DRENTIVEX-414172 format. One record per residue (C-alpha): residue number from 1; x, y, z. Coordinates in steps of 0.25 Angstrom, whole numbers, always signed. Each point is the difference from the previous one (the first is absolute). Layout:
<recs>
<i->NUM	east->X	north->Y	up->Z>
...
</recs>
This chain:
<recs>
<i->1	east->+457	north->-59	up->+425>
<i->2	east->-3	north->+4	up->+13>
<i->3	east->-13	north->+8	up->+1>
<i->4	east->-4	north->+14	up->+3>
<i->5	east->-9	north->-4	up->+12>
<i->6	east->+11	north->-12	up->+6>
<i->7	east->+11	north->+11	up->-3>
<i->8	east->-6	north->+12	up->+9>
<i->9	east->-6	north->-11	up->+11>
<i->10	east->+17	north->-5	up->+0>
<i->11	east->+4	north->+15	up->+3>
<i->12	east->+5	north->+3	up->-14>
<i->13	east->-2	north->+15	up->-4>
<i->14	east->-6	north->+1	up->-14>
<i->15	east->+2	north->+10	up->-9>
<i->16	east->-10	north->+6	up->-12>
<i->17	east->-6	north->+14	up->-6>
<i->18	east->-13	north->+2	up->-6>
<i->19	east->-5	north->-1	up->-15>
<i->20	east->-9	north->+14	up->-2>
<i->21	east->+0	north->-4	up->-13>
<i->22	east->-8	north->-9	up->-9>
<i->23	east->+12	north->-8	up->-8>
<i->24	east->+2	north->-15	up->+1>
<i->25	east->+14	north->+3	up->-5>
<i->26	east->+4	north->+10	up->+11>
<i->27	east->-2	north->-13	up->+10>
<i->28	east->+6	north->-9	up->-7>
<i->29	east->+12	north->+10	up->+0>
<i->30	east->-1	north->+2	up->+15>
<i->31	east->-1	north->-14	up->+0>
<i->32	east->+15	north->-3	up->-8>
<i->33	east->+6	north->+13	up->+9>
<i->34	east->-3	north->-9	up->+11>
<i->35	east->-11	north->+7	up->+10>
<i->36	east->-6	north->-12	up->+9>
<i->37	east->-12	north->+6	up->-3>
<i->38	east->-12	north->+10	up->-7>
<i->39	east->-9	north->+5	up->+5>
<i->40	east->-10	north->+6	up->-12>
<i->41	east->-9	north->+10	up->+5>
<i->42	east->-15	north->-1	up->-2>
<i->43	east->-1	north->+12	up->+8>
<i->44	east->+8	north->+12	up->-6>
<i->45	east->+0	north->-5	up->-12>
<i->46	east->-5	north->-1	up->-13>
<i->47	east->-1	north->-16	up->-1>
<i->48	east->-12	north->-7	up->-2>
<i->49	east->-2	north->-16	up->+4>
<i->50	east->+3	north->-6	up->-13>
<i->51	east->+13	north->+6	up->-1>
<i->52	east->+3	north->-3	up->+14>
<i->53	east->-1	north->-14	up->-5>
<i->54	east->+12	north->+0	up->-12>
<i->55	east->+7	north->+9	up->+11>
<i->56	east->-1	north->-11	up->+10>
<i->57	east->+6	north->-10	up->-11>
<i->58	east->+11	north->+9	up->-3>
<i->59	east->+4	north->-1	up->+14>
<i->60	east->-2	north->-16	up->+2>
<i->61	east->+8	north->+1	up->-15>
<i->62	east->+14	north->+7	up->+7>
<i->63	east->-1	north->-5	up->+13>
<i->64	east->-7	north->+13	up->+9>
<i->65	east->-9	north->-1	up->+8>
<i->66	east->-15	north->+7	up->-3>
<i->67	east->-5	north->+7	up->+10>
<i->68	east->-14	north->+7	up->-3>
<i->69	east->-2	north->+13	up->+8>
<i->70	east->-17	north->+0	up->-1>
<i->71	east->-7	north->+12	up->+0>
<i->72	east->-9	north->-4	up->+12>
<i->73	east->-4	north->-8	up->+10>
<i->74	east->-11	north->-7	up->-6>
<i->75	east->+1	north->-14	up->+0>
<i->76	east->-2	north->-2	up->-19>
<i->77	east->+12	north->+10	up->+0>
<i->78	east->+6	north->-9	up->+7>
<i->79	east->-3	north->-13	up->-3>
<i->80	east->+4	north->+3	up->-15>
<i->81	east->+15	north->+1	up->+1>
<i->82	east->+2	north->-11	up->+5>
<i->83	east->-10	north->-8	up->-8>
<i->84	east->+9	north->+6	up->-13>
<i->85	east->+12	north->-7	up->+8>
<i->86	east->+6	north->+10	up->+7>
<i->87	east->+10	north->-3	up->+12>
<i->88	east->-7	north->+11	up->+8>
<i->89	east->-10	north->+11	up->+4>
<i->90	east->+2	north->+11	up->+7>
<i->91	east->-12	north->+10	up->+4>
<i->92	east->+1	north->+14	up->+2>
<i->93	east->-3	north->+9	up->+11>
<i->94	east->-4	north->-9	up->+13>
<i->95	east->-4	north->+4	up->+12>
<i->96	east->-7	north->-8	up->+11>
<i->97	east->+1	north->-13	up->+2>
<i->98	east->-13	north->-2	up->-8>
<i->99	east->+7	north->+2	up->-12>
<i->100	east->+11	north->-8	up->+1>
<i->101	east->-11	north->-11	up->+4>
<i->102	east->-8	north->+2	up->-13>
<i->103	east->+15	north->+0	up->-9>
<i->104	east->+3	north->-13	up->+5>
<i->105	east->-16	north->-7	up->-2>
<i->106	east->+3	north->+6	up->-14>
<i->107	east->+14	north->-6	up->-3>
<i->108	east->-4	north->-12	up->+7>
<i->109	east->-5	north->-15	up->-4>
<i->110	east->-11	north->-8	up->+12>
<i->111	east->+4	north->-1	up->+13>
<i->112	east->+8	north->+10	up->+0>
<i->113	east->-8	north->+10	up->-11>
<i->114	east->-12	north->+3	up->-7>
<i->115	east->+9	north->+1	up->-15>
<i->116	east->-12	north->-5	up->-12>
<i->117	east->+8	north->-14	up->-6>
<i->118	east->-1	north->+0	up->-15>
<i->119	east->+8	north->-11	up->-6>
<i->120	east->+1	north->+4	up->-13>
<i->121	east->+10	north->+13	up->+1>
<i->122	east->+14	north->+3	up->-2>
<i->123	east->+5	north->-3	up->+13>
<i->124	east->-7	north->-15	up->+0>
<i->125	east->+9	north->-1	up->-13>
<i->126	east->-16	north->+2	up->-7>
<i->127	east->-4	north->-12	up->+8>
<i->128	east->+12	north->-11	up->-1>
<i->129	east->+3	north->+3	up->+13>
<i->130	east->-6	north->-8	up->+9>
<i->131	east->-10	north->+7	up->+10>
<i->132	east->+5	north->-5	up->+12>
<i->133	east->+16	north->+6	up->-4>
<i->134	east->-8	north->+12	up->-3>
<i->135	east->-5	north->+2	up->+13>
<i->136	east->+13	north->-2	up->+7>
<i->137	east->+10	north->+7	up->-9>
<i->138	east->-9	north->+11	up->+1>
<i->139	east->-1	north->+1	up->+16>
<i->140	east->+16	north->-3	up->+2>
<i->141	east->+7	north->+10	up->-10>
<i->142	east->-9	north->+10	up->-3>
<i->143	east->+6	north->+14	up->+6>
<i->144	east->-9	north->+7	up->+6>
<i->145	east->+3	north->+17	up->+1>
<i->146	east->-7	north->+9	up->+7>
<i->147	east->+1	north->+14	up->+0>
<i->148	east->+3	north->+11	up->+12>
<i->149	east->+0	north->+13	up->-4>
<i->150	east->-8	north->+10	up->+10>
<i->151	east->+0	north->+1	up->+11>
<i->152	east->-11	north->-8	up->+3>
<i->153	east->+7	north->-10	up->-1>
<i->154	east->+12	north->+2	up->+7>
<i->155	east->-8	north->+1	up->+11>
<i->156	east->-8	north->-12	up->-1>
<i->157	east->+13	north->-7	up->-4>
<i->158	east->+0	north->-9	up->+11>
<i->159	east->-13	north->-8	up->-1>
<i->160	east->+0	north->+0	up->-16>
<i->161	east->+14	north->-10	up->+3>
<i->162	east->-11	north->-8	up->+8>
<i->163	east->-5	north->-5	up->-15>
<i->164	east->+6	north->-11	up->-3>
<i->165	east->+7	north->-3	up->-13>
<i->166	east->+5	north->+13	up->-4>
<i->167	east->+13	north->+1	up->-7>
<i->168	east->+6	north->+12	up->+0>
<i->169	east->-7	north->+15	up->+6>
<i->170	east->+4	north->+10	up->-10>
<i->171	east->+5	north->+16	up->+2>
<i->172	east->-4	north->+10	up->-9>
<i->173	east->+6	north->+9	up->+3>
<i->174	east->-4	north->+11	up->-8>
<i->175	east->-16	north->-2	up->+5>
<i->176	east->+5	north->-1	up->+13>
<i->177	east->+7	north->+12	up->-2>
<i->178	east->-12	north->+6	up->-5>
<i->179	east->-9	north->-6	up->+12>
<i->180	east->+9	north->+8	up->+11>
<i->181	east->-3	north->+13	up->-8>
<i->182	east->+13	north->+1	up->-4>
<i->183	east->+6	north->+3	up->-15>
<i->184	east->+1	north->-16	up->-9>
<i->185	east->+13	north->-7	up->+1>
<i->186	east->+9	north->-12	up->+1>
<i->187	east->+6	north->+2	up->+12>
<i->188	east->+3	north->+12	up->+10>
<i->189	east->+4	north->+3	up->+15>
<i->190	east->-14	north->+4	up->+5>
<i->191	east->-1	north->-6	up->+12>
<i->192	east->-13	north->-2	up->+0>
<i->193	east->+2	north->-8	up->-14>
<i->194	east->+14	north->-5	up->+7>
<i->195	east->-7	north->-6	up->+10>
<i->196	east->-12	north->-7	up->-7>
<i->197	east->+10	north->-8	up->-11>
<i->198	east->+6	north->-8	up->+13>
<i->199	east->-11	north->-3	up->+5>
<i->200	east->-6	north->-6	up->-11>
<i->201	east->+14	north->-6	up->-1>
<i->202	east->+4	north->-5	up->+13>
<i->203	east->-18	north->-4	up->+1>
<i->204	east->+1	north->-10	up->-13>
<i->205	east->+14	north->-5	up->+3>
<i->206	east->-7	north->-6	up->+18>
<i->207	east->-9	north->-3	up->-10>
<i->208	east->+7	north->-9	up->-9>
<i->209	east->-5	north->+7	up->-11>
<i->210	east->+8	north->+7	up->-10>
<i->211	east->+3	north->+14	up->-2>
<i->212	east->-2	north->+9	up->-14>
<i->213	east->+1	north->+13	up->-3>
<i->214	east->+2	north->+6	up->-15>
<i->215	east->+14	north->+9	up->-1>
<i->216	east->+6	north->+9	up->-11>
<i->217	east->+11	north->-6	up->-4>
<i->218	east->+12	north->-12	up->+4>
<i->219	east->+6	north->+9	up->+13>
<i->220	east->-12	north->+1	up->+7>
<i->221	east->-3	north->-15	up->-4>
<i->222	east->+13	north->-3	up->+6>
<i->223	east->-3	north->+10	up->+14>
<i->224	east->-12	north->-8	up->+3>
<i->225	east->+3	north->-15	up->-3>
<i->226	east->+11	north->+5	up->+10>
<i->227	east->-11	north->+3	up->+7>
<i->228	east->-7	north->-13	up->+1>
<i->229	east->-10	north->+3	up->-12>
<i->230	east->-2	north->-14	up->-9>
<i->231	east->-9	north->+3	up->-11>
<i->232	east->+6	north->+15	up->-7>
<i->233	east->-7	north->+7	up->-13>
<i->234	east->+9	north->+11	up->-8>
<i->235	east->-6	north->+8	up->-5>
<i->236	east->-8	north->-2	up->-15>
<i->237	east->+6	north->-7	up->-11>
<i->238	east->-5	north->+16	up->-7>
<i->239	east->+7	north->+7	up->+10>
<i->240	east->+12	north->-11	up->-4>
<i->241	east->+1	north->+3	up->-12>
<i->242	east->-3	north->+16	up->+0>
<i->243	east->+12	north->+1	up->+10>
<i->244	east->+10	north->-5	up->-10>
<i->245	east->-7	north->+7	up->-11>
<i->246	east->+4	north->+12	up->+8>
<i->247	east->+11	north->-6	up->+3>
<i->248	east->+5	north->-2	up->-12>
<i->249	east->-4	north->+13	up->-7>
<i->250	east->+5	north->+8	up->+13>
<i->251	east->+14	north->-4	up->-8>
<i->252	east->-2	north->+3	up->-12>
<i->253	east->-6	north->+15	up->+5>
<i->254	east->-13	north->-2	up->-5>
<i->255	east->-13	north->+1	up->+5>
<i->256	east->+2	north->+12	up->+11>
<i->257	east->-11	north->+10	up->+0>
<i->258	east->-7	north->-9	up->-11>
<i->259	east->-17	north->+2	up->+2>
<i->260	east->-7	north->-13	up->-1>
<i->261	east->-8	north->-1	up->-13>
<i->262	east->-17	north->+0	up->+2>
<i->263	east->-7	north->-7	up->-10>
</recs>
């Protein structure tokens, strides 16, 4: 099977979603559904480190690439998911070239970076993988994605994209709207937002880097793919479950005006 990073470098588009719930079984279901990747969210979700490792296993068992979104741009937080066998990491709130360089240093082994080596972690088959193979394969195959979620990141994009080894520039539309003083939204016709999105897309493509974005549904995904986005995260597993449950409940006349129970 062709790896996720190779597919992006070949110009393919890939589809995935966020995993907010601490459930390996749900990740496995997403793999069986045919998604290319899942972003295990350790920034906003309640997923602890041990559960994240089980979710990585579930992803690999069902043929979906596990990407972990870390809580912040810290060397240990970036390194840990890769040691557990994640296909890549996604780092939030990147606003400068120096922040991007720090992320790359944390994720890459020398000479490209400063990632600490432990030859007995899961990514090295607990020591069964020769260290030379671990170093080469990790540096060649790990997907490194950075979030552009604010006006600072858009403003500094040209300098950020000068940093070597970034694979995906991912737009967080809700936070980007918020940074512009607008209500959070997956999409809008606000000129400032539209111009920022197109600037990120065009600049990334010019540099040969995949542009990614978070979308609400399949219709938005199709439109973004047509525009040239390659790395599309569609809502979340919780969002999909809620939407389908509401569809079924609505078709049966259930749920209208129902108050949410509080315990």
